[in-house]
C-alpha positions, -999 to 999 in steps of 0.1 A, spaced: -176 389 14 -198 419 28 -211 420 61 -233 450 77 -226 460 114 -242 487 127 -256 500 91 -220 494 82 -206 480 54 -175 458 60 -156 433 42 -141 406 57 -124 372 46 -146 339 43 -135 314 73 -118 277 69 -139 253 49 -160 286 33 -154 304 2 -168 336 -16 -199 331 -40 -195 350 -74 -212 384 -61 -193 385 -35 -216 387 -13 -215 355 13 -195 327 24 -206 296 14 -196 264 24 -173 238 5 -189 208 -10 -179 177 4 -150 162 -14 -131 199 -18 -121 222 13 -106 258 19 -77 254 41 -73 291 45 -94 320 49 -107 342 21 -107 319 -8 -126 322 -41 -129 286 -48 -122 255 -29 -98 227 -38 -106 191 -42 -88 171 -25 -62 148 -37 -64 111 -49 -54 91 -20 -75 117 9 -112 126 11 -132 155 30 -168 136 41 -188 165 52 -194 205 34 -173 233 50 -139 212 53 -108 227 54 -82 198 52 -83 161 38 -81 131 56 -61 104 43 -77 75 36 -68 43 64 -50 14 64 -67 -12 40 -87 15 21 -77 35 -10 -90 61 -35 -83 70 -70 -98 99 -82 -96 135 -71 -126 152 -47 -137 123 -29 -162 122 -2 -146 82 9 -123 54 3 -132 23 -11 -121 -12 10 -97 -37 -3 -117 -67 -3 -109 -93 27 -81 -100 34 -65 -77 15 -47 -44 29 -25 -16 22 9 -9 32 4 24 40 -23 55 47 -34 74 18 -33 49 -9 -46 59 -45 -55 27 -66 -67 -8 -60 -33 -24 -70 -20 -9 -33 -42 -35 -18 -19 -67 -9 -21 -100 12 -12 -93 53 19 -106 66 21 -141 65 7 -148 35 12 -145 -5 -10 -137 -38 -7 -168 -58 -12 -170 -97 -51 -167 -92 -50 -135 -68 -58 -151 -40 -39 -150 -7 -23 -182 8 -5 -196 37 28 -192 34 41 -225 36 60 -240 65 99 -233 59 89 -200 41 86 -164 53 62 -142 33 63 -102 43 29 -83 35 24 -78 -1 47 -110 -10 33 -124 -43 44 -151 -68 46 -133 -98 72 -110 -83 95 -149 -80 123 -148 -107 125 -182 -123 161 -180 -124 195 -169 -101 204 -142 -128 173 -122 -126 175 -98 -97 138 -97 -75 130 -67 -64 94 -71 -49 81 -91 -18 80 -126 -22 79 -159 -4 117 -162 9 128 -198 22 138 -197 57 172 -207 75 171 -248 73 153 -251 42 157 -254 2 133 -244 -28 137 -247 -66 135 -218 -89 115 -246 -111 90 -253 -81 98 -224 -54 65 -235 -32 79 -272 -27 101 -271 5 129 -293 14 142 -289 52 180 -293 50 198 -316 72 217 -291 88 206 -257 86 240 -241 82 239 -257 46 208 -239 34 211 -197 44 172 -193 30 166 -163 10 158 -169 -27 152 -204 -41 185 -226 -45 206 -208 -18 232 -235 -6 264 -225 19 296 -219 0 304 -261 -1 271 -272 -5 249 -279 -36 218 -299 -50 184 -307 -35 185 -292 1 222 -288 0 225 -324 6 256 -326 -16 287 -310 -12 309 -296 -42 342 -314 -53 367 -307 -32 349 -308 -1 
């Protein structure tokens, strides 16, 4: 922009958070949701999804905090996940980033439920991630069976306590020690 100093014209770069107008006669503040991260810019940049700028004249976007997200660019704020949902990281970009907290799982209706006794539920655990058979790998968070307990693929939330915790190693449903089989790993394989 042009500035006048003691009747002399001088060109100087617009400061951080500002850009030059079309006539290049003034520096204007970037509007909220947009930034100028360098001096001397001709236009402002929209904050990317997962970030925001809530004031005019900003020079850096702020990541959405835990429990919030924003999917659009140029945002002036983030959207809070509905309680008790949160996000696993800052800078989340979609409502699907909202997950049930540690110690709970999302049921088929989308509600967070307390993890059953004999199971552990990491943040983001959901019933939809349960495989219905031992041959299909599970690559997402789901309620895990704790050591000393047993569940079936047919009814993974009905938990049996094992007579001997060594027989039930935990992890996926129907997991038994090498020599055990059946409900709660209560039977021995042939030859044991």
